[in-house]
PQR file of N, CA, C, O and H, with PARSE charges and radii, in Angstrom:
ATOM      1  N   MET A   1      -7.999  25.755 -44.157 -0.4000 1.5000
ATOM      2  CA  MET A   1      -7.324  25.219 -45.317 -0.0000 2.0000
ATOM      3  C   MET A   1      -7.701  23.750 -45.420  0.5500 1.7000
ATOM      4  O   MET A   1      -7.476  22.990 -44.479 -0.5500 1.4000
ATOM      5  N   ALA A   2      -8.261  23.345 -46.527 -0.4000 1.5000
ATOM      6  CA  ALA A   2      -8.622  21.950 -46.763 -0.0000 2.0000
ATOM      7  C   ALA A   2      -7.629  21.361 -47.760  0.5500 1.7000
ATOM      8  O   ALA A   2      -7.474  21.865 -48.873 -0.5500 1.4000
ATOM      9  H   ALA A   2      -8.444  23.962 -47.292  0.4000 1.0000
ATOM     10  N   ILE A   3      -6.972  20.304 -47.351 -0.4000 1.5000
ATOM     11  CA  ILE A   3      -6.020  19.610 -48.222 -0.0000 2.0000
ATOM     12  C   ILE A   3      -6.701  18.345 -48.709  0.5500 1.7000
ATOM     13  O   ILE A   3      -7.019  17.457 -47.918 -0.5500 1.4000
ATOM     14  H   ILE A   3      -7.098  19.895 -46.448  0.4000 1.0000
ATOM     15  N   VAL A   4      -6.922  18.265 -50.010 -0.4000 1.5000
ATOM     16  CA  VAL A   4      -7.600  17.119 -50.608 -0.0000 2.0000
ATOM     17  C   VAL A   4      -6.559  16.259 -51.304  0.5500 1.7000
ATOM     18  O   VAL A   4      -5.802  16.741 -52.146 -0.5500 1.4000
ATOM     19  H   VAL A   4      -6.663  18.986 -50.653  0.4000 1.0000
ATOM     20  N   ILE A   5      -6.527  14.989 -50.947 -0.4000 1.5000
ATOM     21  CA  ILE A   5      -5.601  14.059 -51.571 -0.0000 2.0000
ATOM     22  C   ILE A   5      -6.355  13.341 -52.677  0.5500 1.7000
ATOM     23  O   ILE A   5      -7.291  12.583 -52.421 -0.5500 1.4000
ATOM     24  H   ILE A   5      -7.142  14.598 -50.262  0.4000 1.0000
ATOM     25  N   ALA A   6      -5.939  13.586 -53.893 -0.4000 1.5000
ATOM     26  CA  ALA A   6      -6.621  13.025 -55.059 -0.0000 2.0000
ATOM     27  C   ALA A   6      -6.440  11.514 -55.101  0.5500 1.7000
ATOM     28  O   ALA A   6      -5.463  10.979 -54.579 -0.5500 1.4000
ATOM     29  H   ALA A   6      -5.179  14.202 -54.101  0.4000 1.0000
ATOM     30  N   GLY A   7      -7.394  10.836 -55.728 -0.4000 1.5000
ATOM     31  CA  GLY A   7      -7.297   9.392 -55.904 -0.0000 2.0000
ATOM     32  C   GLY A   7      -6.367   9.042 -57.047  0.5500 1.7000
ATOM     33  O   GLY A   7      -5.695   9.909 -57.606 -0.5500 1.4000
ATOM     34  H   GLY A   7      -8.188  11.271 -56.152  0.4000 1.0000
ATOM     35  N   SER A   8      -6.335   7.770 -57.389 -0.4000 1.5000
ATOM     36  CA  SER A   8      -5.421   7.297 -58.427 -0.0000 2.0000
ATOM     37  C   SER A   8      -5.734   7.880 -59.800  0.5500 1.7000
ATOM     38  O   SER A   8      -4.885   7.853 -60.692 -0.5500 1.4000
ATOM     39  H   SER A   8      -6.881   7.065 -56.935  0.4000 1.0000
ATOM     40  N   GLU A   9      -6.935   8.402 -59.977 -0.4000 1.5000
ATOM     41  CA  GLU A   9      -7.323   8.991 -61.257 -0.0000 2.0000
ATOM     42  C   GLU A   9      -6.905  10.451 -61.380  0.5500 1.7000
ATOM     43  O   GLU A   9      -7.134  11.078 -62.415 -0.5500 1.4000
ATOM     44  H   GLU A   9      -7.625   8.424 -59.253  0.4000 1.0000
ATOM     45  N   GLY A  10      -6.292  10.996 -60.328 -0.4000 1.5000
ATOM     46  CA  GLY A  10      -5.882  12.401 -60.370 -0.0000 2.0000
ATOM     47  C   GLY A  10      -7.044  13.316 -60.032  0.5500 1.7000
ATOM     48  O   GLY A  10      -7.953  12.936 -59.293 -0.5500 1.4000
ATOM     49  H   GLY A  10      -6.106  10.487 -59.488  0.4000 1.0000
ATOM     50  N   ILE A  11      -7.010  14.524 -60.578 -0.4000 1.5000
ATOM     51  CA  ILE A  11      -8.046  15.522 -60.277 -0.0000 2.0000
ATOM     52  C   ILE A  11      -9.218  15.285 -61.225  0.5500 1.7000
ATOM     53  O   ILE A  11      -9.232  15.781 -62.352 -0.5500 1.4000
ATOM     54  H   ILE A  11      -6.272  14.833 -61.178  0.4000 1.0000
ATOM     55  N   ASP A  12     -10.194  14.524 -60.755 -0.4000 1.5000
ATOM     56  CA  ASP A  12     -11.378  14.244 -61.566 -0.0000 2.0000
ATOM     57  C   ASP A  12     -12.552  15.086 -61.059  0.5500 1.7000
ATOM     58  O   ASP A  12     -12.370  15.979 -60.231 -0.5500 1.4000
ATOM     59  H   ASP A  12     -10.182  14.121 -59.839  0.4000 1.0000
ATOM     60  N   ASN A  13     -13.737  14.802 -61.553 -0.4000 1.5000
ATOM     61  CA  ASN A  13     -14.913  15.595 -61.169 -0.0000 2.0000
ATOM     62  C   ASN A  13     -15.229  15.492 -59.687  0.5500 1.7000
ATOM     63  O   ASN A  13     -15.701  16.459 -59.089 -0.5500 1.4000
ATOM     64  H   ASN A  13     -13.885  14.077 -62.226  0.4000 1.0000
ATOM     65  N   THR A  14     -14.975  14.320 -59.074 -0.4000 1.5000
ATOM     66  CA  THR A  14     -15.232  14.162 -57.644 -0.0000 2.0000
ATOM     67  C   THR A  14     -14.336  15.090 -56.843  0.5500 1.7000
ATOM     68  O   THR A  14     -14.791  15.742 -55.903 -0.5500 1.4000
ATOM     69  H   THR A  14     -14.592  13.534 -59.560  0.4000 1.0000
ATOM     70  N   ILE A  15     -13.069  15.152 -57.211 -0.4000 1.5000
ATOM     71  CA  ILE A  15     -12.120  16.020 -56.523 -0.0000 2.0000
ATOM     72  C   ILE A  15     -12.513  17.481 -56.734  0.5500 1.7000
ATOM     73  O   ILE A  15     -12.512  18.271 -55.790 -0.5500 1.4000
ATOM     74  H   ILE A  15     -12.699  14.622 -57.975  0.4000 1.0000
ATOM     75  N   LYS A  16     -12.846  17.834 -57.964 -0.4000 1.5000
ATOM     76  CA  LYS A  16     -13.260  19.215 -58.253 -0.0000 2.0000
ATOM     77  C   LYS A  16     -14.474  19.602 -57.419  0.5500 1.7000
ATOM     78  O   LYS A  16     -14.530  20.706 -56.878 -0.5500 1.4000
ATOM     79  H   LYS A  16     -12.846  17.192 -58.731  0.4000 1.0000
ATOM     80  N   HIS A  17     -15.454  18.692 -57.313 -0.4000 1.5000
ATOM     81  CA  HIS A  17     -16.652  18.969 -56.518 -0.0000 2.0000
ATOM     82  C   HIS A  17     -16.277  19.143 -55.043  0.5500 1.7000
ATOM     83  O   HIS A  17     -16.776  20.053 -54.381 -0.5500 1.4000
ATOM     84  H   HIS A  17     -15.408  17.795 -57.752  0.4000 1.0000
ATOM     85  N   CYS A  18     -15.410  18.286 -54.534 -0.4000 1.5000
ATOM     86  CA  CYS A  18     -14.979  18.380 -53.139 -0.0000 2.0000
ATOM     87  C   CYS A  18     -14.261  19.707 -52.892  0.5500 1.7000
ATOM     88  O   CYS A  18     -14.513  20.369 -51.885 -0.5500 1.4000
ATOM     89  H   CYS A  18     -15.005  17.547 -55.071  0.4000 1.0000
ATOM     90  N   LEU A  19     -13.370  20.099 -53.802 -0.4000 1.5000
ATOM     91  CA  LEU A  19     -12.653  21.370 -53.674 -0.0000 2.0000
ATOM     92  C   LEU A  19     -13.609  22.552 -53.719  0.5500 1.7000
ATOM     93  O   LEU A  19     -13.502  23.476 -52.913 -0.5500 1.4000
ATOM     94  H   LEU A  19     -13.165  19.561 -54.619  0.4000 1.0000
ATOM     95  N   ASN A  20     -14.541  22.522 -54.660 -0.4000 1.5000
ATOM     96  CA  ASN A  20     -15.510  23.617 -54.785 -0.0000 2.0000
ATOM     97  C   ASN A  20     -16.400  23.717 -53.556  0.5500 1.7000
ATOM     98  O   ASN A  20     -16.683  24.818 -53.084 -0.5500 1.4000
ATOM     99  H   ASN A  20     -14.628  21.772 -55.315  0.4000 1.0000
ATOM    100  N   THR A  21     -16.845  22.577 -53.032 -0.4000 1.5000
ATOM    101  CA  THR A  21     -17.691  22.579 -51.844 -0.0000 2.0000
ATOM    102  C   THR A  21     -16.938  23.162 -50.654  0.5500 1.7000
ATOM    103  O   THR A  21     -17.467  24.015 -49.941 -0.5500 1.4000
ATOM    104  H   THR A  21     -16.615  21.682 -53.416  0.4000 1.0000
ATOM    105  N   ALA A  22     -15.710  22.708 -50.438 -0.4000 1.5000
ATOM    106  CA  ALA A  22     -14.907  23.235 -49.332 -0.0000 2.0000
ATOM    107  C   ALA A  22     -14.668  24.731 -49.507  0.5500 1.7000
ATOM    108  O   ALA A  22     -14.748  25.491 -48.542 -0.5500 1.4000
ATOM    109  H   ALA A  22     -15.280  22.015 -51.018  0.4000 1.0000
ATOM    110  N   TYR A  23     -14.377  25.153 -50.730 -0.4000 1.5000
ATOM    111  CA  TYR A  23     -14.151  26.572 -51.013 -0.0000 2.0000
ATOM    112  C   TYR A  23     -15.403  27.393 -50.705  0.5500 1.7000
ATOM    113  O   TYR A  23     -15.322  28.465 -50.104 -0.5500 1.4000
ATOM    114  H   TYR A  23     -14.312  24.535 -51.514  0.4000 1.0000
ATOM    115  N   ASN A  24     -16.560  26.879 -51.124 -0.4000 1.5000
ATOM    116  CA  ASN A  24     -17.818  27.589 -50.885 -0.0000 2.0000
ATOM    117  C   ASN A  24     -18.173  27.653 -49.404  0.5500 1.7000
ATOM    118  O   ASN A  24     -18.949  28.513 -48.989 -0.5500 1.4000
ATOM    119  H   ASN A  24     -16.626  26.009 -51.612  0.4000 1.0000
ATOM    120  N   LEU A  25     -17.610  26.748 -48.607 -0.4000 1.5000
ATOM    121  CA  LEU A  25     -17.815  26.767 -47.160 -0.0000 2.0000
ATOM    122  C   LEU A  25     -16.809  27.670 -46.454  0.5500 1.7000
ATOM    123  O   LEU A  25     -16.821  27.784 -45.228 -0.5500 1.4000
ATOM    124  H   LEU A  25     -16.979  26.049 -48.945  0.4000 1.0000
ATOM    125  N   GLY A  26     -15.934  28.314 -47.238 -0.4000 1.5000
ATOM    126  CA  GLY A  26     -14.997  29.273 -46.665 -0.0000 2.0000
ATOM    127  C   GLY A  26     -13.579  28.767 -46.487  0.5500 1.7000
ATOM    128  O   GLY A  26     -12.745  29.465 -45.910 -0.5500 1.4000
ATOM    129  H   GLY A  26     -15.925  28.221 -48.234  0.4000 1.0000
ATOM    130  N   PHE A  27     -13.287  27.564 -46.974 -0.4000 1.5000
ATOM    131  CA  PHE A  27     -11.938  27.022 -46.863 -0.0000 2.0000
ATOM    132  C   PHE A  27     -11.091  27.433 -48.066  0.5500 1.7000
ATOM    133  O   PHE A  27     -11.601  27.557 -49.180 -0.5500 1.4000
ATOM    134  H   PHE A  27     -13.964  26.997 -47.443  0.4000 1.0000
ATOM    135  N   ARG A  28      -9.812  27.641 -47.835 -0.4000 1.5000
ATOM    136  CA  ARG A  28      -8.859  27.667 -48.941 -0.0000 2.0000
ATOM    137  C   ARG A  28      -8.586  26.204 -49.248  0.5500 1.7000
ATOM    138  O   ARG A  28      -8.579  25.375 -48.339 -0.5500 1.4000
ATOM    139  H   ARG A  28      -9.398  27.541 -46.931  0.4000 1.0000
ATOM    140  N   THR A  29      -8.364  25.877 -50.501 -0.4000 1.5000
ATOM    141  CA  THR A  29      -8.213  24.465 -50.859 -0.0000 2.0000
ATOM    142  C   THR A  29      -6.912  24.192 -51.594  0.5500 1.7000
ATOM    143  O   THR A  29      -6.401  25.034 -52.332 -0.5500 1.4000
ATOM    144  H   THR A  29      -8.370  26.551 -51.240  0.4000 1.0000
ATOM    145  N   VAL A  30      -6.395  22.999 -51.374 -0.4000 1.5000
ATOM    146  CA  VAL A  30      -5.192  22.519 -52.039 -0.0000 2.0000
ATOM    147  C   VAL A  30      -5.430  21.063 -52.404  0.5500 1.7000
ATOM    148  O   VAL A  30      -5.951  20.304 -51.586 -0.5500 1.4000
ATOM    149  H   VAL A  30      -6.810  22.315 -50.774  0.4000 1.0000
ATOM    150  N   ALA A  31      -5.063  20.660 -53.607 -0.4000 1.5000
ATOM    151  CA  ALA A  31      -5.132  19.251 -54.010 -0.0000 2.0000
ATOM    152  C   ALA A  31      -3.706  18.705 -54.107  0.5500 1.7000
ATOM    153  O   ALA A  31      -2.815  19.346 -54.663 -0.5500 1.4000
ATOM    154  H   ALA A  31      -4.640  21.276 -54.271  0.4000 1.0000
ATOM    155  N   ILE A  32      -3.516  17.516 -53.557 -0.4000 1.5000
ATOM    156  CA  ILE A  32      -2.201  16.878 -53.577 -0.0000 2.0000
ATOM    157  C   ILE A  32      -2.269  15.633 -54.448  0.5500 1.7000
ATOM    158  O   ILE A  32      -3.207  14.842 -54.347 -0.5500 1.4000
ATOM    159  H   ILE A  32      -4.240  16.995 -53.106  0.4000 1.0000
ATOM    160  N   ASP A  33      -1.282  15.470 -55.292 -0.4000 1.5000
ATOM    161  CA  ASP A  33      -1.162  14.299 -56.147 -0.0000 2.0000
ATOM    162  C   ASP A  33      -0.828  13.089 -55.274  0.5500 1.7000
ATOM    163  O   ASP A  33       0.068  13.176 -54.435 -0.5500 1.4000
ATOM    164  H   ASP A  33      -0.520  16.113 -55.374  0.4000 1.0000
ATOM    165  N   PRO A  34      -1.528  11.957 -55.451 -0.5600 1.5000
ATOM    166  CA  PRO A  34      -1.267  10.800 -54.600  0.2800 2.0000
ATOM    167  C   PRO A  34       0.153  10.250 -54.740  0.5500 1.7000
ATOM    168  O   PRO A  34       0.641   9.573 -53.835 -0.5500 1.4000
ATOM    169  N   LYS A  35       0.815  10.530 -55.852 -0.4000 1.5000
ATOM    170  CA  LYS A  35       2.198  10.073 -56.015 -0.0000 2.0000
ATOM    171  C   LYS A  35       3.114  10.683 -54.961  0.5500 1.7000
ATOM    172  O   LYS A  35       4.138  10.095 -54.615 -0.5500 1.4000
ATOM    173  H   LYS A  35       0.418  11.080 -56.587  0.4000 1.0000
ATOM    174  N   ASP A  36       2.754  11.861 -54.448 -0.4000 1.5000
ATOM    175  CA  ASP A  36       3.570  12.525 -53.432 -0.0000 2.0000
ATOM    176  C   ASP A  36       3.432  11.876 -52.053  0.5500 1.7000
ATOM    177  O   ASP A  36       4.224  12.161 -51.154 -0.5500 1.4000
ATOM    178  H   ASP A  36       1.922  12.339 -54.730  0.4000 1.0000
ATOM    179  N   LEU A  37       2.439  11.013 -51.882 -0.4000 1.5000
ATOM    180  CA  LEU A  37       2.211  10.394 -50.576 -0.0000 2.0000
ATOM    181  C   LEU A  37       3.246   9.329 -50.237  0.5500 1.7000
ATOM    182  O   LEU A  37       3.386   8.953 -49.074 -0.5500 1.4000
ATOM    183  H   LEU A  37       1.797  10.781 -52.612  0.4000 1.0000
ATOM    184  N   HIS A  38       3.956   8.848 -51.218 -0.4000 1.5000
ATOM    185  CA  HIS A  38       4.952   7.809 -50.981 -0.0000 2.0000
ATOM    186  C   HIS A  38       6.279   8.385 -50.502  0.5500 1.7000
ATOM    187  O   HIS A  38       7.180   7.643 -50.112 -0.5500 1.4000
ATOM    188  H   HIS A  38       3.842   9.153 -52.163  0.4000 1.0000
ATOM    189  N   ASP A  39       6.394   9.689 -50.532 -0.4000 1.5000
ATOM    190  CA  ASP A  39       7.639  10.362 -50.137 -0.0000 2.0000
ATOM    191  C   ASP A  39       7.354  11.261 -48.931  0.5500 1.7000
ATOM    192  O   ASP A  39       6.791  12.346 -49.076 -0.5500 1.4000
ATOM    193  H   ASP A  39       5.662  10.292 -50.849  0.4000 1.0000
ATOM    194  N   LYS A  40       7.748  10.798 -47.740 -0.4000 1.5000
ATOM    195  CA  LYS A  40       7.467  11.561 -46.514 -0.0000 2.0000
ATOM    196  C   LYS A  40       8.082  12.954 -46.565  0.5500 1.7000
ATOM    197  O   LYS A  40       7.494  13.909 -46.056 -0.5500 1.4000
ATOM    198  H   LYS A  40       8.206   9.917 -47.623  0.4000 1.0000
ATOM    199  N   ASP A  41       9.259  13.079 -47.174 -0.4000 1.5000
ATOM    200  CA  ASP A  41       9.891  14.393 -47.273 -0.0000 2.0000
ATOM    201  C   ASP A  41       9.049  15.340 -48.120  0.5500 1.7000
ATOM    202  O   ASP A  41       8.932  16.525 -47.809 -0.5500 1.4000
ATOM    203  H   ASP A  41       9.736  12.304 -47.587  0.4000 1.0000
ATOM    204  N   LYS A  42       8.462  14.811 -49.192 -0.4000 1.5000
ATOM    205  CA  LYS A  42       7.621  15.634 -50.075 -0.0000 2.0000
ATOM    206  C   LYS A  42       6.375  16.101 -49.324  0.5500 1.7000
ATOM    207  O   LYS A  42       5.972  17.257 -49.451 -0.5500 1.4000
ATOM    208  H   LYS A  42       8.557  13.848 -49.445  0.4000 1.0000
ATOM    209  N   ILE A  43       5.761  15.209 -48.542 -0.4000 1.5000
ATOM    210  CA  ILE A  43       4.583  15.585 -47.760 -0.0000 2.0000
ATOM    211  C   ILE A  43       4.948  16.677 -46.768  0.5500 1.7000
ATOM    212  O   ILE A  43       4.226  17.664 -46.630 -0.5500 1.4000
ATOM    213  H   ILE A  43       6.088  14.269 -48.439  0.4000 1.0000
ATOM    214  N   ASN A  44       6.064  16.502 -46.079 -0.4000 1.5000
ATOM    215  CA  ASN A  44       6.518  17.523 -45.120 -0.0000 2.0000
ATOM    216  C   ASN A  44       6.761  18.857 -45.809  0.5500 1.7000
ATOM    217  O   ASN A  44       6.415  19.906 -45.264 -0.5500 1.4000
ATOM    218  H   ASN A  44       6.651  15.700 -46.190  0.4000 1.0000
ATOM    219  N   GLN A  45       7.354  18.831 -47.004 -0.4000 1.5000
ATOM    220  CA  GLN A  45       7.596  20.063 -47.754 -0.0000 2.0000
ATOM    221  C   GLN A  45       6.275  20.759 -48.087  0.5500 1.7000
ATOM    222  O   GLN A  45       6.156  21.977 -47.953 -0.5500 1.4000
ATOM    223  H   GLN A  45       7.634  17.979 -47.447  0.4000 1.0000
ATOM    224  N   ILE A  46       5.288  19.978 -48.519 -0.4000 1.5000
ATOM    225  CA  ILE A  46       3.990  20.549 -48.886 -0.0000 2.0000
ATOM    226  C   ILE A  46       3.326  21.192 -47.672  0.5500 1.7000
ATOM    227  O   ILE A  46       2.879  22.337 -47.739 -0.5500 1.4000
ATOM    228  H   ILE A  46       5.384  18.988 -48.628  0.4000 1.0000
ATOM    229  N   VAL A  47       3.261  20.450 -46.557 -0.4000 1.5000
ATOM    230  CA  VAL A  47       2.602  20.954 -45.355 -0.0000 2.0000
ATOM    231  C   VAL A  47       3.350  22.167 -44.805  0.5500 1.7000
ATOM    232  O   VAL A  47       2.725  23.155 -44.419 -0.5500 1.4000
ATOM    233  H   VAL A  47       3.624  19.519 -46.504  0.4000 1.0000
ATOM    234  N   ASN A  48       4.676  22.099 -44.765 -0.4000 1.5000
ATOM    235  CA  ASN A  48       5.458  23.234 -44.262 -0.0000 2.0000
ATOM    236  C   ASN A  48       5.281  24.465 -45.140  0.5500 1.7000
ATOM    237  O   ASN A  48       5.209  25.585 -44.633 -0.5500 1.4000
ATOM    238  H   ASN A  48       5.183  21.296 -45.078  0.4000 1.0000
ATOM    239  N   HIS A  49       5.211  24.267 -46.447 -0.4000 1.5000
ATOM    240  CA  HIS A  49       5.000  25.390 -47.368 -0.0000 2.0000
ATOM    241  C   HIS A  49       3.642  26.052 -47.087  0.5500 1.7000
ATOM    242  O   HIS A  49       3.536  27.278 -47.049 -0.5500 1.4000
ATOM    243  H   HIS A  49       5.270  23.358 -46.859  0.4000 1.0000
ATOM    244  N   ILE A  50       2.615  25.231 -46.892 -0.4000 1.5000
ATOM    245  CA  ILE A  50       1.288  25.774 -46.599 -0.0000 2.0000
ATOM    246  C   ILE A  50       1.312  26.523 -45.270  0.5500 1.7000
ATOM    247  O   ILE A  50       0.750  27.614 -45.170 -0.5500 1.4000
ATOM    248  H   ILE A  50       2.700  24.235 -46.922  0.4000 1.0000
ATOM    249  N   LYS A  51       1.957  25.951 -44.244 -0.4000 1.5000
ATOM    250  CA  LYS A  51       2.043  26.603 -42.939 -0.0000 2.0000
ATOM    251  C   LYS A  51       2.777  27.938 -43.024  0.5500 1.7000
ATOM    252  O   LYS A  51       2.393  28.899 -42.358 -0.5500 1.4000
ATOM    253  H   LYS A  51       2.413  25.065 -44.326  0.4000 1.0000
ATOM    254  N   GLU A  52       3.831  28.005 -43.841 -0.4000 1.5000
ATOM    255  CA  GLU A  52       4.579  29.251 -43.997 -0.0000 2.0000
ATOM    256  C   GLU A  52       3.742  30.319 -44.690  0.5500 1.7000
ATOM    257  O   GLU A  52       3.779  31.484 -44.295 -0.5500 1.4000
ATOM    258  H   GLU A  52       4.143  27.224 -44.382  0.4000 1.0000
ATOM    259  N   ARG A  53       2.996  29.940 -45.706 -0.4000 1.5000
ATOM    260  CA  ARG A  53       2.195  30.910 -46.459 -0.0000 2.0000
ATOM    261  C   ARG A  53       0.935  31.331 -45.728  0.5500 1.7000
ATOM    262  O   ARG A  53       0.459  32.453 -45.897 -0.5500 1.4000
ATOM    263  H   ARG A  53       2.966  28.993 -46.027  0.4000 1.0000
ATOM    264  N   HIS A  54       0.391  30.427 -44.909 -0.4000 1.5000
ATOM    265  CA  HIS A  54      -0.864  30.692 -44.204 -0.0000 2.0000
ATOM    266  C   HIS A  54      -0.735  30.230 -42.754  0.5500 1.7000
ATOM    267  O   HIS A  54      -1.381  29.262 -42.353 -0.5500 1.4000
ATOM    268  H   HIS A  54       0.778  29.516 -44.771  0.4000 1.0000
ATOM    269  N   PRO A  55       0.101  30.921 -41.959 -0.5600 1.5000
ATOM    270  CA  PRO A  55       0.406  30.447 -40.605  0.2800 2.0000
ATOM    271  C   PRO A  55      -0.784  30.393 -39.647  0.5500 1.7000
ATOM    272  O   PRO A  55      -0.769  29.603 -38.703 -0.5500 1.4000
ATOM    273  N   SER A  56      -1.791  31.194 -39.863 -0.4000 1.5000
ATOM    274  CA  SER A  56      -2.922  31.189 -38.934 -0.0000 2.0000
ATOM    275  C   SER A  56      -4.039  30.238 -39.363  0.5500 1.7000
ATOM    276  O   SER A  56      -5.044  30.110 -38.664 -0.5500 1.4000
ATOM    277  H   SER A  56      -1.803  31.835 -40.631  0.4000 1.0000
ATOM    278  N   SER A  57      -3.871  29.575 -40.498 -0.4000 1.5000
ATOM    279  CA  SER A  57      -4.911  28.670 -40.995 -0.0000 2.0000
ATOM    280  C   SER A  57      -4.842  27.317 -40.303  0.5500 1.7000
ATOM    281  O   SER A  57      -3.762  26.775 -40.071 -0.5500 1.4000
ATOM    282  H   SER A  57      -3.054  29.679 -41.066  0.4000 1.0000
ATOM    283  N   LYS A  58      -6.004  26.788 -39.981 -0.4000 1.5000
ATOM    284  CA  LYS A  58      -6.090  25.409 -39.515 -0.0000 2.0000
ATOM    285  C   LYS A  58      -6.057  24.515 -40.749  0.5500 1.7000
ATOM    286  O   LYS A  58      -6.613  24.867 -41.790 -0.5500 1.4000
ATOM    287  H   LYS A  58      -6.881  27.228 -40.170  0.4000 1.0000
ATOM    288  N   LEU A  59      -5.408  23.363 -40.634 -0.4000 1.5000
ATOM    289  CA  LEU A  59      -5.314  22.438 -41.780 -0.0000 2.0000
ATOM    290  C   LEU A  59      -6.242  21.252 -41.570  0.5500 1.7000
ATOM    291  O   LEU A  59      -6.281  20.660 -40.492 -0.5500 1.4000
ATOM    292  H   LEU A  59      -4.957  23.077 -39.789  0.4000 1.0000
ATOM    293  N   PHE A  60      -6.986  20.915 -42.613 -0.4000 1.5000
ATOM    294  CA  PHE A  60      -7.858  19.747 -42.616 -0.0000 2.0000
ATOM    295  C   PHE A  60      -7.472  18.894 -43.813  0.5500 1.7000
ATOM    296  O   PHE A  60      -7.316  19.411 -44.919 -0.5500 1.4000
ATOM    297  H   PHE A  60      -6.954  21.396 -43.489  0.4000 1.0000
ATOM    298  N   GLY A  61      -7.317  17.600 -43.605 -0.4000 1.5000
ATOM    299  CA  GLY A  61      -6.988  16.683 -44.685 -0.0000 2.0000
ATOM    300  C   GLY A  61      -8.205  15.867 -45.085  0.5500 1.7000
ATOM    301  O   GLY A  61      -8.956  15.398 -44.229 -0.5500 1.4000
ATOM    302  H   GLY A  61      -7.444  17.179 -42.706  0.4000 1.0000
ATOM    303  N   ILE A  62      -8.399  15.698 -46.392 -0.4000 1.5000
ATOM    304  CA  ILE A  62      -9.508  14.903 -46.918 -0.0000 2.0000
ATOM    305  C   ILE A  62      -8.925  13.934 -47.934  0.5500 1.7000
ATOM    306  O   ILE A  62      -8.314  14.361 -48.913 -0.5500 1.4000
ATOM    307  H   ILE A  62      -7.789  16.079 -47.087  0.4000 1.0000
ATOM    308  N   GLY A  63      -9.102  12.660 -47.720 -0.4000 1.5000
ATOM    309  CA  GLY A  63      -8.627  11.649 -48.685 -0.0000 2.0000
ATOM    310  C   GLY A  63      -9.787  11.147 -49.521  0.5500 1.7000
ATOM    311  O   GLY A  63     -10.828  10.776 -48.979 -0.5500 1.4000
ATOM    312  H   GLY A  63      -9.599  12.313 -46.925  0.4000 1.0000
ATOM    313  N   VAL A  64      -9.622  11.131 -50.827 -0.4000 1.5000
ATOM    314  CA  VAL A  64     -10.674  10.658 -51.717 -0.0000 2.0000
ATOM    315  C   VAL A  64     -10.141   9.500 -52.526  0.5500 1.7000
ATOM    316  O   VAL A  64     -10.863   8.939 -53.350 -0.5500 1.4000
ATOM    317  H   VAL A  64      -8.776  11.433 -51.268  0.4000 1.0000
TER
END
């Protein structure tokens, strides 16, 4: 599972390319809005939700 943290511009072509590349390499992908990074509880909710839905997946974070 690749978690991509979008830049201040949101989901732009760079993020889409990064998501597509990770997907083509066999990763499931998730993009996170950077506004959610300021709220630790929101980050925990996102990560816990991913862990619950895909418990055997390894998580990789990518910041753009």
